[in-house]
PDB file of N, CA, C and O in Angstrom, chain B, residues numbered from 101:
ATOM      1  N   MET B 101       5.790  16.860  31.285  1.00  0.00           N
ATOM      2  CA  MET B 101       4.663  16.269  30.748  1.00  0.00           C
ATOM      3  C   MET B 101       3.397  16.918  31.281  1.00  0.00           C
ATOM      4  O   MET B 101       3.402  17.402  32.413  1.00  0.00           O
ATOM      5  N   ILE B 102       2.309  16.951  30.511  1.00  0.00           N
ATOM      6  CA  ILE B 102       1.039  17.357  30.941  1.00  0.00           C
ATOM      7  C   ILE B 102       0.245  16.295  31.480  1.00  0.00           C
ATOM      8  O   ILE B 102      -0.130  15.433  30.685  1.00  0.00           O
ATOM      9  N   ASP B 103      -0.079  16.198  32.683  1.00  0.00           N
ATOM     10  CA  ASP B 103      -0.685  15.092  33.446  1.00  0.00           C
ATOM     11  C   ASP B 103      -2.012  14.622  32.819  1.00  0.00           C
ATOM     12  O   ASP B 103      -2.330  13.433  32.801  1.00  0.00           O
ATOM     13  N   GLN B 104      -2.803  15.647  32.285  1.00  0.00           N
ATOM     14  CA  GLN B 104      -4.250  15.430  31.750  1.00  0.00           C
ATOM     15  C   GLN B 104      -4.002  14.810  30.295  1.00  0.00           C
ATOM     16  O   GLN B 104      -4.959  14.319  29.696  1.00  0.00           O
ATOM     17  N   CYS B 105      -2.905  14.826  29.803  1.00  0.00           N
ATOM     18  CA  CYS B 105      -2.805  14.274  28.238  1.00  0.00           C
ATOM     19  C   CYS B 105      -2.297  12.876  28.382  1.00  0.00           C
ATOM     20  O   CYS B 105      -1.357  12.568  29.114  1.00  0.00           O
ATOM     21  N   SER B 106      -2.941  12.095  27.677  1.00  0.00           N
ATOM     22  CA  SER B 106      -2.550  10.652  27.417  1.00  0.00           C
ATOM     23  C   SER B 106      -1.307  10.594  26.676  1.00  0.00           C
ATOM     24  O   SER B 106      -0.499   9.736  27.031  1.00  0.00           O
ATOM     25  N   ILE B 107      -1.017  11.338  25.733  1.00  0.00           N
ATOM     26  CA  ILE B 107       0.178  11.312  24.772  1.00  0.00           C
ATOM     27  C   ILE B 107       0.708  12.704  24.842  1.00  0.00           C
ATOM     28  O   ILE B 107       0.052  13.735  24.689  1.00  0.00           O
ATOM     29  N   ASN B 108       2.060  12.591  25.109  1.00  0.00           N
ATOM     30  CA  ASN B 108       2.887  13.709  25.118  1.00  0.00           C
ATOM     31  C   ASN B 108       4.077  13.706  24.141  1.00  0.00           C
ATOM     32  O   ASN B 108       4.773  12.693  24.076  1.00  0.00           O
ATOM     33  N   MET B 109       4.340  14.736  23.407  1.00  0.00           N
ATOM     34  CA  MET B 109       5.558  14.623  22.634  1.00  0.00           C
ATOM     35  C   MET B 109       6.687  15.755  23.152  1.00  0.00           C
ATOM     36  O   MET B 109       6.375  16.910  23.442  1.00  0.00           O
ATOM     37  N   GLU B 110       7.946  15.264  23.212  1.00  0.00           N
ATOM     38  CA  GLU B 110       8.923  16.135  23.579  1.00  0.00           C
ATOM     39  C   GLU B 110       9.533  16.669  22.343  1.00  0.00           C
ATOM     40  O   GLU B 110       9.776  15.925  21.393  1.00  0.00           O
ATOM     41  N   CYS B 111       9.819  18.096  22.325  1.00  0.00           N
ATOM     42  CA  CYS B 111      10.295  18.650  21.041  1.00  0.00           C
ATOM     43  C   CYS B 111      11.592  19.456  21.414  1.00  0.00           C
ATOM     44  O   CYS B 111      11.773  20.054  22.475  1.00  0.00           O
ATOM     45  N   LYS B 112      12.435  19.369  20.387  1.00  0.00           N
ATOM     46  CA  LYS B 112      13.606  20.143  20.670  1.00  0.00           C
ATOM     47  C   LYS B 112      13.610  21.454  19.551  1.00  0.00           C
ATOM     48  O   LYS B 112      13.310  21.333  18.364  1.00  0.00           O
ATOM     49  N   LEU B 113      13.949  22.504  20.100  1.00  0.00           N
ATOM     50  CA  LEU B 113      13.875  23.726  19.349  1.00  0.00           C
ATOM     51  C   LEU B 113      15.121  23.760  18.476  1.00  0.00           C
ATOM     52  O   LEU B 113      16.229  23.801  19.010  1.00  0.00           O
ATOM     53  N   ILE B 114      14.977  23.744  17.099  1.00  0.00           N
ATOM     54  CA  ILE B 114      15.946  23.694  16.193  1.00  0.00           C
ATOM     55  C   ILE B 114      16.270  25.254  15.784  1.00  0.00           C
ATOM     56  O   ILE B 114      17.309  25.898  15.932  1.00  0.00           O
ATOM     57  N   LYS B 115      15.064  25.611  15.241  1.00  0.00           N
ATOM     58  CA  LYS B 115      15.054  27.176  14.751  1.00  0.00           C
ATOM     59  C   LYS B 115      13.448  27.585  14.564  1.00  0.00           C
ATOM     60  O   LYS B 115      12.549  26.763  14.387  1.00  0.00           O
ATOM     61  N   THR B 116      13.301  28.832  14.630  1.00  0.00           N
ATOM     62  CA  THR B 116      11.906  29.310  14.476  1.00  0.00           C
ATOM     63  C   THR B 116      11.781  29.588  12.956  1.00  0.00           C
ATOM     64  O   THR B 116      12.680  30.179  12.359  1.00  0.00           O
ATOM     65  N   VAL B 117      10.707  29.175  12.364  1.00  0.00           N
ATOM     66  CA  VAL B 117      10.409  29.425  10.950  1.00  0.00           C
ATOM     67  C   VAL B 117       9.094  30.027  10.923  1.00  0.00           C
ATOM     68  O   VAL B 117       8.079  29.391  11.203  1.00  0.00           O
ATOM     69  N   GLY B 118       9.102  31.406  10.545  1.00  0.00           N
ATOM     70  CA  GLY B 118       7.869  32.145  10.497  1.00  0.00           C
ATOM     71  C   GLY B 118       7.130  32.036   9.239  1.00  0.00           C
ATOM     72  O   GLY B 118       7.677  32.076   8.137  1.00  0.00           O
ATOM     73  N   PHE B 119       5.681  31.877   9.460  1.00  0.00           N
ATOM     74  CA  PHE B 119       4.823  31.835   8.465  1.00  0.00           C
ATOM     75  C   PHE B 119       3.669  32.929   8.650  1.00  0.00           C
ATOM     76  O   PHE B 119       3.444  33.339   9.789  1.00  0.00           O
ATOM     77  N   PRO B 120       3.035  33.344   7.718  1.00  0.00           N
ATOM     78  CA  PRO B 120       2.040  34.371   7.920  1.00  0.00           C
ATOM     79  C   PRO B 120       1.111  34.340   9.108  1.00  0.00           C
ATOM     80  O   PRO B 120       0.796  35.355   9.728  1.00  0.00           O
ATOM     81  N   THR B 121       0.709  33.178   9.382  1.00  0.00           N
ATOM     82  CA  THR B 121      -0.293  32.901  10.441  1.00  0.00           C
ATOM     83  C   THR B 121       0.253  32.129  11.649  1.00  0.00           C
ATOM     84  O   THR B 121      -0.480  32.016  12.631  1.00  0.00           O
ATOM     85  N   HIS B 122       1.479  31.587  11.658  1.00  0.00           N
ATOM     86  CA  HIS B 122       2.002  30.879  12.805  1.00  0.00           C
ATOM     87  C   HIS B 122       3.563  30.652  12.641  1.00  0.00           C
ATOM     88  O   HIS B 122       4.152  31.084  11.650  1.00  0.00           O
ATOM     89  N   ASN B 123       4.131  30.041  13.529  1.00  0.00           N
ATOM     90  CA  ASN B 123       5.559  29.754  13.623  1.00  0.00           C
ATOM     91  C   ASN B 123       5.643  28.268  13.825  1.00  0.00           C
ATOM     92  O   ASN B 123       4.795  27.680  14.496  1.00  0.00           O
ATOM     93  N   VAL B 124       6.786  27.571  13.178  1.00  0.00           N
ATOM     94  CA  VAL B 124       7.155  26.286  13.344  1.00  0.00           C
ATOM     95  C   VAL B 124       8.562  26.444  14.173  1.00  0.00           C
ATOM     96  O   VAL B 124       9.369  27.331  13.897  1.00  0.00           O
ATOM     97  N   PHE B 125       8.752  25.548  15.151  1.00  0.00           N
ATOM     98  CA  PHE B 125       9.830  25.722  16.055  1.00  0.00           C
ATOM     99  C   PHE B 125      10.933  24.593  16.057  1.00  0.00           C
ATOM    100  O   PHE B 125      12.100  24.883  16.321  1.00  0.00           O
ATOM    101  N   GLY B 126      10.557  23.335  15.766  1.00  0.00           N
ATOM    102  CA  GLY B 126      11.611  22.332  15.976  1.00  0.00           C
ATOM    103  C   GLY B 126      11.282  21.006  15.496  1.00  0.00           C
ATOM    104  O   GLY B 126      10.642  20.881  14.452  1.00  0.00           O
ATOM    105  N   GLN B 127      11.690  19.944  16.212  1.00  0.00           N
ATOM    106  CA  GLN B 127      11.422  18.637  15.814  1.00  0.00           C
ATOM    107  C   GLN B 127      11.077  17.856  16.980  1.00  0.00           C
ATOM    108  O   GLN B 127      11.498  18.152  18.099  1.00  0.00           O
ATOM    109  N   ILE B 128      10.269  16.797  16.736  1.00  0.00           N
ATOM    110  CA  ILE B 128       9.910  15.862  17.774  1.00  0.00           C
ATOM    111  C   ILE B 128      11.115  14.902  18.261  1.00  0.00           C
ATOM    112  O   ILE B 128      11.696  14.194  17.437  1.00  0.00           O
ATOM    113  N   GLU B 129      11.433  14.901  19.479  1.00  0.00           N
ATOM    114  CA  GLU B 129      12.404  14.027  19.941  1.00  0.00           C
ATOM    115  C   GLU B 129      11.928  12.632  20.492  1.00  0.00           C
ATOM    116  O   GLU B 129      12.497  11.570  20.241  1.00  0.00           O
ATOM    117  N   ALA B 130      10.838  12.773  21.256  1.00  0.00           N
ATOM    118  CA  ALA B 130      10.370  11.564  21.895  1.00  0.00           C
ATOM    119  C   ALA B 130       8.844  11.753  21.983  1.00  0.00           C
ATOM    120  O   ALA B 130       8.323  12.868  22.013  1.00  0.00           O
ATOM    121  N   THR B 131       8.112  10.513  22.026  1.00  0.00           N
ATOM    122  CA  THR B 131       6.637  10.577  22.310  1.00  0.00           C
ATOM    123  C   THR B 131       6.439   9.544  23.463  1.00  0.00           C
ATOM    124  O   THR B 131       6.893   8.400  23.423  1.00  0.00           O
ATOM    125  N   ASN B 132       5.707  10.073  24.505  1.00  0.00           N
ATOM    126  CA  ASN B 132       5.471   9.360  25.664  1.00  0.00           C
ATOM    127  C   ASN B 132       3.865   9.106  25.764  1.00  0.00           C
ATOM    128  O   ASN B 132       3.041   9.962  25.440  1.00  0.00           O
ATOM    129  N   CYS B 133       3.561   7.921  26.216  1.00  0.00           N
ATOM    130  CA  CYS B 133       2.070   7.570  26.120  1.00  0.00           C
ATOM    131  C   CYS B 133       1.822   6.876  27.499  1.00  0.00           C
ATOM    132  O   CYS B 133       2.655   6.143  28.033  1.00  0.00           O
ATOM    133  N   ASP B 134       0.568   7.182  28.037  1.00  0.00           N
ATOM    134  CA  ASP B 134       0.063   6.300  29.140  1.00  0.00           C
ATOM    135  C   ASP B 134      -0.315   5.047  28.870  1.00  0.00           C
ATOM    136  O   ASP B 134      -1.052   4.880  27.899  1.00  0.00           O
ATOM    137  N   LYS B 135       0.105   3.904  29.664  1.00  0.00           N
ATOM    138  CA  LYS B 135      -0.031   2.510  29.303  1.00  0.00           C
ATOM    139  C   LYS B 135      -1.585   2.176  29.135  1.00  0.00           C
ATOM    140  O   LYS B 135      -1.932   1.214  28.450  1.00  0.00           O
ATOM    141  N   ASP B 136      -2.454   2.952  29.745  1.00  0.00           N
ATOM    142  CA  ASP B 136      -3.914   2.582  29.868  1.00  0.00           C
ATOM    143  C   ASP B 136      -4.533   3.044  28.392  1.00  0.00           C
ATOM    144  O   ASP B 136      -5.678   2.689  28.112  1.00  0.00           O
ATOM    145  N   VAL B 137      -3.897   3.696  27.625  1.00  0.00           N
ATOM    146  CA  VAL B 137      -4.374   3.944  26.228  1.00  0.00           C
ATOM    147  C   VAL B 137      -3.665   3.032  25.155  1.00  0.00           C
ATOM    148  O   VAL B 137      -3.801   3.350  23.973  1.00  0.00           O
ATOM    149  N   LEU B 138      -2.962   1.988  25.462  1.00  0.00           N
ATOM    150  CA  LEU B 138      -2.279   1.178  24.604  1.00  0.00           C
ATOM    151  C   LEU B 138      -3.107  -0.187  24.633  1.00  0.00           C
ATOM    152  O   LEU B 138      -3.688  -0.650  25.615  1.00  0.00           O
ATOM    153  N   MET B 139      -3.041  -0.725  23.370  1.00  0.00           N
ATOM    154  CA  MET B 139      -3.597  -2.057  23.029  1.00  0.00           C
ATOM    155  C   MET B 139      -2.644  -2.731  22.305  1.00  0.00           C
ATOM    156  O   MET B 139      -2.360  -2.305  21.185  1.00  0.00           O
ATOM    157  N   GLU B 140      -2.018  -3.853  22.809  1.00  0.00           N
ATOM    158  CA  GLU B 140      -0.969  -4.602  22.235  1.00  0.00           C
ATOM    159  C   GLU B 140       0.215  -3.754  21.843  1.00  0.00           C
ATOM    160  O   GLU B 140       0.848  -4.080  20.838  1.00  0.00           O
ATOM    161  N   GLY B 141       0.538  -2.798  22.475  1.00  0.00           N
ATOM    162  CA  GLY B 141       1.807  -2.067  22.348  1.00  0.00           C
ATOM    163  C   GLY B 141       1.560  -0.800  21.459  1.00  0.00           C
ATOM    164  O   GLY B 141       2.469  -0.003  21.228  1.00  0.00           O
ATOM    165  N   ALA B 142       0.219  -0.643  20.945  1.00  0.00           N
ATOM    166  CA  ALA B 142      -0.069   0.457  19.984  1.00  0.00           C
ATOM    167  C   ALA B 142      -1.101   1.389  20.681  1.00  0.00           C
ATOM    168  O   ALA B 142      -1.773   0.958  21.618  1.00  0.00           O
ATOM    169  N   VAL B 143      -1.224   2.602  20.250  1.00  0.00           N
ATOM    170  CA  VAL B 143      -2.113   3.546  20.811  1.00  0.00           C
ATOM    171  C   VAL B 143      -3.422   3.293  20.177  1.00  0.00           C
ATOM    172  O   VAL B 143      -3.590   3.256  18.957  1.00  0.00           O
ATOM    173  N   ASP B 144      -4.468   3.096  21.187  1.00  0.00           N
ATOM    174  CA  ASP B 144      -5.910   2.880  20.865  1.00  0.00           C
ATOM    175  C   ASP B 144      -6.585   4.124  20.791  1.00  0.00           C
ATOM    176  O   ASP B 144      -6.960   4.604  21.860  1.00  0.00           O
ATOM    177  N   PHE B 145      -6.830   4.778  19.679  1.00  0.00           N
ATOM    178  CA  PHE B 145      -7.232   6.130  19.495  1.00  0.00           C
ATOM    179  C   PHE B 145      -8.801   6.349  20.156  1.00  0.00           C
ATOM    180  O   PHE B 145      -9.178   7.437  20.592  1.00  0.00           O
ATOM    181  N   GLU B 146      -9.536   5.269  20.149  1.00  0.00           N
ATOM    182  CA  GLU B 146     -10.841   5.404  20.804  1.00  0.00           C
ATOM    183  C   GLU B 146     -10.658   5.645  22.355  1.00  0.00           C
ATOM    184  O   GLU B 146     -11.515   6.261  22.989  1.00  0.00           O
ATOM    185  N   LYS B 147      -9.550   5.156  22.928  1.00  0.00           N
ATOM    186  CA  LYS B 147      -9.474   5.381  24.376  1.00  0.00           C
ATOM    187  C   LYS B 147      -8.948   6.859  24.552  1.00  0.00           C
ATOM    188  O   LYS B 147      -9.337   7.548  25.495  1.00  0.00           O
ATOM    189  N   VAL B 148      -8.017   7.341  23.575  1.00  0.00           N
ATOM    190  CA  VAL B 148      -7.335   8.675  23.705  1.00  0.00           C
ATOM    191  C   VAL B 148      -8.428   9.736  23.325  1.00  0.00           C
ATOM    192  O   VAL B 148      -8.391  10.818  23.912  1.00  0.00           O
ATOM    193  N   GLN B 149      -9.286   9.529  22.490  1.00  0.00           N
ATOM    194  CA  GLN B 149     -10.247  10.506  22.063  1.00  0.00           C
ATOM    195  C   GLN B 149      -9.420  11.852  21.747  1.00  0.00           C
ATOM    196  O   GLN B 149      -9.515  12.789  22.539  1.00  0.00           O
ATOM    197  N   PRO B 150      -8.656  11.955  20.667  1.00  0.00           N
ATOM    198  CA  PRO B 150      -7.817  13.105  20.468  1.00  0.00           C
ATOM    199  C   PRO B 150      -8.678  14.211  19.947  1.00  0.00           C
ATOM    200  O   PRO B 150      -9.754  14.032  19.375  1.00  0.00           O
ATOM    201  N   ILE B 151      -8.100  15.412  20.198  1.00  0.00           N
ATOM    202  CA  ILE B 151      -8.652  16.683  19.718  1.00  0.00           C
ATOM    203  C   ILE B 151      -7.604  17.207  18.642  1.00  0.00           C
ATOM    204  O   ILE B 151      -6.439  17.407  18.987  1.00  0.00           O
ATOM    205  N   LEU B 152      -7.994  17.411  17.440  1.00  0.00           N
ATOM    206  CA  LEU B 152      -7.181  17.940  16.393  1.00  0.00           C
ATOM    207  C   LEU B 152      -7.282  19.420  16.226  1.00  0.00           C
ATOM    208  O   LEU B 152      -8.380  19.970  16.311  1.00  0.00           O
ATOM    209  N   PHE B 153      -6.151  20.111  15.984  1.00  0.00           N
ATOM    210  CA  PHE B 153      -6.360  21.571  15.608  1.00  0.00           C
ATOM    211  C   PHE B 153      -6.016  21.601  14.060  1.00  0.00           C
ATOM    212  O   PHE B 153      -5.035  21.048  13.563  1.00  0.00           O
ATOM    213  N   VAL B 154      -7.019  22.367  13.342  1.00  0.00           N
ATOM    214  CA  VAL B 154      -6.777  22.568  11.879  1.00  0.00           C
ATOM    215  C   VAL B 154      -6.352  24.130  11.628  1.00  0.00           C
ATOM    216  O   VAL B 154      -7.176  25.014  11.858  1.00  0.00           O
ATOM    217  N   MET B 155      -5.228  24.396  11.216  1.00  0.00           N
ATOM    218  CA  MET B 155      -4.748  25.588  11.090  1.00  0.00           C
ATOM    219  C   MET B 155      -5.535  26.485  10.140  1.00  0.00           C
ATOM    220  O   MET B 155      -5.876  27.622  10.466  1.00  0.00           O
ATOM    221  N   ASN B 156      -5.840  25.885   8.837  1.00  0.00           N
ATOM    222  CA  ASN B 156      -6.591  26.773   7.882  1.00  0.00           C
ATOM    223  C   ASN B 156      -7.833  27.344   8.311  1.00  0.00           C
ATOM    224  O   ASN B 156      -8.120  28.461   7.881  1.00  0.00           O
ATOM    225  N   ASP B 157      -8.663  26.718   9.139  1.00  0.00           N
ATOM    226  CA  ASP B 157      -9.795  27.475   9.690  1.00  0.00           C
ATOM    227  C   ASP B 157      -9.715  27.806  11.125  1.00  0.00           C
ATOM    228  O   ASP B 157     -10.625  28.411  11.691  1.00  0.00           O
ATOM    229  N   ARG B 158      -8.656  27.423  11.712  1.00  0.00           N
ATOM    230  CA  ARG B 158      -8.429  27.758  13.208  1.00  0.00           C
ATOM    231  C   ARG B 158      -9.484  27.050  14.224  1.00  0.00           C
ATOM    232  O   ARG B 158      -9.980  27.624  15.193  1.00  0.00           O
ATOM    233  N   SER B 159      -9.718  25.841  13.876  1.00  0.00           N
ATOM    234  CA  SER B 159     -10.771  25.149  14.738  1.00  0.00           C
ATOM    235  C   SER B 159     -10.370  23.907  15.224  1.00  0.00           C
ATOM    236  O   SER B 159      -9.398  23.363  14.700  1.00  0.00           O
ATOM    237  N   TYR B 160     -10.976  23.361  16.161  1.00  0.00           N
ATOM    238  CA  TYR B 160     -10.656  21.922  16.848  1.00  0.00           C
ATOM    239  C   TYR B 160     -11.684  21.071  16.426  1.00  0.00           C
ATOM    240  O   TYR B 160     -12.847  21.443  16.274  1.00  0.00           O
ATOM    241  N   TRP B 161     -11.217  19.778  16.209  1.00  0.00           N
ATOM    242  CA  TRP B 161     -11.961  18.684  15.623  1.00  0.00           C
ATOM    243  C   TRP B 161     -11.860  17.501  16.676  1.00  0.00           C
ATOM    244  O   TRP B 161     -10.884  17.352  17.411  1.00  0.00           O
ATOM    245  N   LYS B 162     -12.894  16.736  16.671  1.00  0.00           N
ATOM    246  CA  LYS B 162     -12.813  15.402  17.277  1.00  0.00           C
ATOM    247  C   LYS B 162     -12.544  14.315  16.300  1.00  0.00           C
ATOM    248  O   LYS B 162     -13.174  14.260  15.244  1.00  0.00           O
ATOM    249  N   LEU B 163     -11.678  13.494  16.598  1.00  0.00           N
ATOM    250  CA  LEU B 163     -11.489  12.353  15.650  1.00  0.00           C
ATOM    251  C   LEU B 163     -12.727  11.319  15.667  1.00  0.00           C
ATOM    252  O   LEU B 163     -13.217  10.962  16.738  1.00  0.00           O
ATOM    253  N   GLY B 164     -13.171  10.892  14.515  1.00  0.00           N
ATOM    254  CA  GLY B 164     -14.237   9.998  14.472  1.00  0.00           C
ATOM    255  C   GLY B 164     -13.736   8.557  14.625  1.00  0.00           C
ATOM    256  O   GLY B 164     -12.608   8.309  15.052  1.00  0.00           O
ATOM    257  N   THR B 165     -14.634   7.599  14.255  1.00  0.00           N
ATOM    258  CA  THR B 165     -14.329   6.238  14.304  1.00  0.00           C
ATOM    259  C   THR B 165     -13.622   5.707  13.042  1.00  0.00           C
ATOM    260  O   THR B 165     -13.747   6.238  11.939  1.00  0.00           O
ATOM    261  N   ARG B 166     -12.933   4.712  13.269  1.00  0.00           N
ATOM    262  CA  ARG B 166     -12.106   4.032  12.209  1.00  0.00           C
ATOM    263  C   ARG B 166     -13.277   3.407  11.196  1.00  0.00           C
ATOM    264  O   ARG B 166     -14.186   2.716  11.656  1.00  0.00           O
ATOM    265  N   PHE B 167     -13.176   3.696   9.853  1.00  0.00           N
ATOM    266  CA  PHE B 167     -14.168   3.028   8.920  1.00  0.00           C
ATOM    267  C   PHE B 167     -13.501   2.197   8.042  1.00  0.00           C
ATOM    268  O   PHE B 167     -14.237   1.509   7.335  1.00  0.00           O
ATOM    269  N   ALA B 168     -12.226   2.062   7.880  1.00  0.00           N
ATOM    270  CA  ALA B 168     -11.603   1.010   7.048  1.00  0.00           C
ATOM    271  C   ALA B 168     -10.150   0.907   7.350  1.00  0.00           C
ATOM    272  O   ALA B 168      -9.561   1.853   7.874  1.00  0.00           O
ATOM    273  N   LYS B 169      -9.569  -0.164   7.053  1.00  0.00           N
ATOM    274  CA  LYS B 169      -8.102  -0.262   7.146  1.00  0.00           C
ATOM    275  C   LYS B 169      -7.403   0.039   5.887  1.00  0.00           C
ATOM    276  O   LYS B 169      -7.803  -0.391   4.806  1.00  0.00           O
ATOM    277  N   ALA B 170      -6.425   0.730   6.017  1.00  0.00           N
ATOM    278  CA  ALA B 170      -5.680   1.255   4.787  1.00  0.00           C
ATOM    279  C   ALA B 170      -5.030  -0.210   3.988  1.00  0.00           C
ATOM    280  O   ALA B 170      -4.690  -1.253   4.545  1.00  0.00           O
ATOM    281  N   TRP B 171      -5.002   0.062   2.761  1.00  0.00           N
ATOM    282  CA  TRP B 171      -4.555  -0.919   1.820  1.00  0.00           C
ATOM    283  C   TRP B 171      -5.261  -2.151   1.663  1.00  0.00           C
ATOM    284  O   TRP B 171      -5.235  -2.737   0.581  1.00  0.00           O
ATOM    285  N   LYS B 172      -5.927  -2.623   2.703  1.00  0.00           N
ATOM    286  CA  LYS B 172      -6.823  -3.908   2.370  1.00  0.00           C
ATOM    287  C   LYS B 172      -8.090  -3.513   1.735  1.00  0.00           C
ATOM    288  O   LYS B 172      -8.469  -4.236   0.813  1.00  0.00           O
ATOM    289  N   ARG B 173      -8.801  -2.521   2.048  1.00  0.00           N
ATOM    290  CA  ARG B 173      -9.918  -2.140   1.547  1.00  0.00           C
ATOM    291  C   ARG B 173      -9.851  -1.791   0.008  1.00  0.00           C
ATOM    292  O   ARG B 173     -10.598  -2.223  -0.870  1.00  0.00           O
ATOM    293  N   TRP B 174      -8.757  -0.885  -0.133  1.00  0.00           N
ATOM    294  CA  TRP B 174      -8.528  -0.364  -1.526  1.00  0.00           C
ATOM    295  C   TRP B 174      -7.812  -1.274  -2.521  1.00  0.00           C
ATOM    296  O   TRP B 174      -7.703  -0.930  -3.698  1.00  0.00           O
ATOM    297  N   LYS B 175      -7.328  -2.417  -2.074  1.00  0.00           N
ATOM    298  CA  LYS B 175      -6.810  -3.383  -3.059  1.00  0.00           C
ATOM    299  C   LYS B 175      -7.763  -3.779  -4.088  1.00  0.00           C
ATOM    300  O   LYS B 175      -7.386  -3.910  -5.253  1.00  0.00           O
ATOM    301  N   LYS B 176      -9.007  -3.984  -3.728  1.00  0.00           N
ATOM    302  CA  LYS B 176      -9.920  -4.185  -4.794  1.00  0.00           C
ATOM    303  C   LYS B 176     -10.027  -3.159  -5.954  1.00  0.00           C
ATOM    304  O   LYS B 176     -10.396  -3.544  -7.064  1.00  0.00           O
ATOM    305  N   LEU B 177      -9.736  -1.953  -5.737  1.00  0.00           N
ATOM    306  CA  LEU B 177      -9.737  -0.933  -6.749  1.00  0.00           C
ATOM    307  C   LEU B 177      -8.574  -1.075  -7.686  1.00  0.00           C
ATOM    308  O   LEU B 177      -8.698  -0.725  -8.860  1.00  0.00           O
ATOM    309  N   ASP B 178      -7.389  -1.600  -7.201  1.00  0.00           N
ATOM    310  CA  ASP B 178      -6.279  -1.768  -8.117  1.00  0.00           C
ATOM    311  C   ASP B 178      -6.404  -2.752  -9.193  1.00  0.00           C
ATOM    312  O   ASP B 178      -5.516  -2.840 -10.042  1.00  0.00           O
ATOM    313  N   ARG B 179      -7.429  -3.489  -9.218  1.00  0.00           N
ATOM    314  CA  ARG B 179      -7.552  -4.737 -10.127  1.00  0.00           C
ATOM    315  C   ARG B 179      -8.296  -4.294 -11.383  1.00  0.00           C
ATOM    316  O   ARG B 179      -8.530  -5.103 -12.280  1.00  0.00           O
TER     317      ARG B 179
END
């Protein structure tokens, strides 16, 4: 595990699949999380402040704040 990371994923090498710009190697076997980033048993992403890697433009992004809960906000549109 990486000590500086609040969330670590353990992966199992299944096989290497090559793409023009990158390779994919396996599957996630387990996810481990520091207790101090949990709220009621779930990850609190405001505490984690994750960095996201976007392959298509090869850049890193910060996750913004939550602006709506899924399914509750959009139910009004279904009517």
